[in-house]
C-alpha positions in Angstrom: 3.6 22.1 -19.3 5.4 25.5 -18.7 3.3 28.5 -18.6 6.3 30.1 -20.3 7.8 29.3 -23.8 10.9 27.3 -24.4 12.7 30.3 -25.9 12.2 32.2 -22.7 13.3 29.1 -20.7 16.6 28.8 -22.4 17.5 32.2 -21.1 17.0 31.4 -17.5 20.6 30.5 -16.5 23.2 32.5 -14.4 23.4 33.8 -11.1 20.2 32.7 -9.2 18.9 33.8 -5.9 16.2 31.9 -4.1 13.7 34.0 -2.6 10.5 34.1 -0.7 9.0 37.0 -2.0 9.1 39.2 -5.2 10.5 36.4 -7.6 10.7 36.6 -11.2 9.7 33.0 -11.6 7.9 30.4 -9.6 9.4 27.1 -9.7 8.4 23.7 -8.6 11.1 20.8 -8.0 10.1 17.7 -9.5 11.8 14.1 -10.2 10.3 13.6 -13.6 8.4 15.6 -16.4 10.7 18.6 -15.6 10.7 21.6 -18.0 14.5 22.4 -17.3 17.1 19.9 -16.1 19.1 22.4 -13.9 22.8 21.6 -12.9 23.9 23.8 -9.9 27.6 25.0 -10.5 30.2 26.9 -8.7 31.5 28.6 -11.8 30.6 29.6 -15.5 26.9 29.3 -15.2 26.9 30.6 -18.8 24.6 28.1 -20.6 20.9 26.8 -20.4 20.4 24.9 -17.4 23.3 25.9 -15.4 22.4 27.9 -12.2 25.0 29.4 -9.6 23.0 30.0 -6.4 24.0 33.4 -5.0 22.9 35.8 -2.1 23.5 39.1 -4.2 23.5 40.5 -7.7 21.3 37.7 -9.2 20.3 37.3 -12.8 17.0 36.0 -11.6 15.0 35.6 -8.4 13.2 32.4 -8.1 10.7 31.2 -5.5 10.3 27.5 -5.0 6.8 26.7 -4.8 4.6 23.4 -4.6 1.6 24.6 -6.7 1.1 27.0 -9.5 4.5 27.4 -10.9 5.7 29.2 -13.8 7.9 26.1 -14.7 9.2 22.8 -13.3 12.8 22.0 -12.8 14.8 18.7 -11.9 18.0 18.8 -10.5 20.8 16.8 -12.6 24.4 16.1 -12.1 25.1 16.0 -15.9 23.4 17.3 -19.2 21.5 20.4 -17.9 19.1 21.6 -20.7 15.5 22.6 -21.6 13.4 19.7 -22.4 
């Protein structure tokens, strides 16, 4: 279960930077029961579930963790969305 609401999860898209410290959110990558299905894109990360991985000027900073995540993601090739 996500520790943040679905309405907030729907707003987490765009340019994402993977960090080791001071993240906006802590995320666990799973194969099932994800809170968000995420598609990594090269352009137009403009709807829910679409992330473009960047090194600078991110919209959100994400830390990948194994325990106590804010929410869980599953990487997909199609149909990115909040579950």
